[in-house]
VOGU-3710 file (C-alpha; in Angstrom, 3 decimals, decimal comma):
1> mpnlmesfld> 0,000/0,000/0,000  1,531/3,362/-1,008  1,966/6,028/1,613  0,274/9,417/1,422  3,200/11,230/-0,187  3,532/8,593/-2,915  -0,149/8,997/-3,775  0,482/12,657/-4,681  3,013/11,707/-7,376  0,285/10,579/-9,779
11> fkpltpplss> -2,380/13,019/-8,590  -4,606/14,456/-11,300  -6,990/17,328/-10,539  -10,589/16,250/-10,116  -12,091/19,588/-11,153  -12,377/19,092/-14,966  -14,762/16,099/-14,883  -17,072/17,748/-12,319  -18,954/19,613/-15,055  -20,003/16,284/-16,587
21> itvptmilng> -21,961/15,200/-13,488  -25,604/14,913/-14,511  -27,177/13,218/-11,505  -28,528/14,923/-8,380  -25,613/15,567/-6,068  -25,649/16,556/-2,419  -22,543/18,191/-1,028  -22,170/17,972/2,733  -19,462/19,135/5,050  -19,027/19,334/8,776
31> efdfltpral> -17,615/22,026/11,003  -14,613/19,866/11,911  -14,086/18,211/8,509  -10,324/18,664/8,075  -9,878/16,176/5,210  -12,261/18,029/2,907  -12,323/21,669/4,046  -15,053/24,192/3,246  -13,071/25,622/0,312  -13,129/22,224/-1,411
41> hetlrveipv> -16,891/21,972/-0,976  -17,279/25,429/-2,472  -15,296/24,275/-5,516  -17,632/21,295/-5,878  -20,676/23,570/-5,604  -19,369/25,911/-8,291  -18,127/23,255/-10,720  -21,037/20,764/-10,617  -23,907/21,970/-12,849  -26,875/23,117/-10,789
51> qrevt> -30,328/21,879/-11,663  -31,857/22,977/-8,388  -30,251/24,568/-5,361  -31,681/23,939/-1,912  -30,696/26,201/0,958
//
C-alpha cells in the first residue's frame, strides 16, 4: 500500500470532470471536517452543474 506522499506523485486534478456530473448531487461538510475543508466543498458547488439549489 503506497503512503500518502507517494499517492500525490500521480495526482490528477478532479475539477475538470465535475462539469459532466448529470445526476442529483448533495454536497455535505461538517464544522470539523479537516480532510475536505469548506473551500473544497465550495469548488464542488461551483463546478457541478446546478439543476436545483436547496438552501
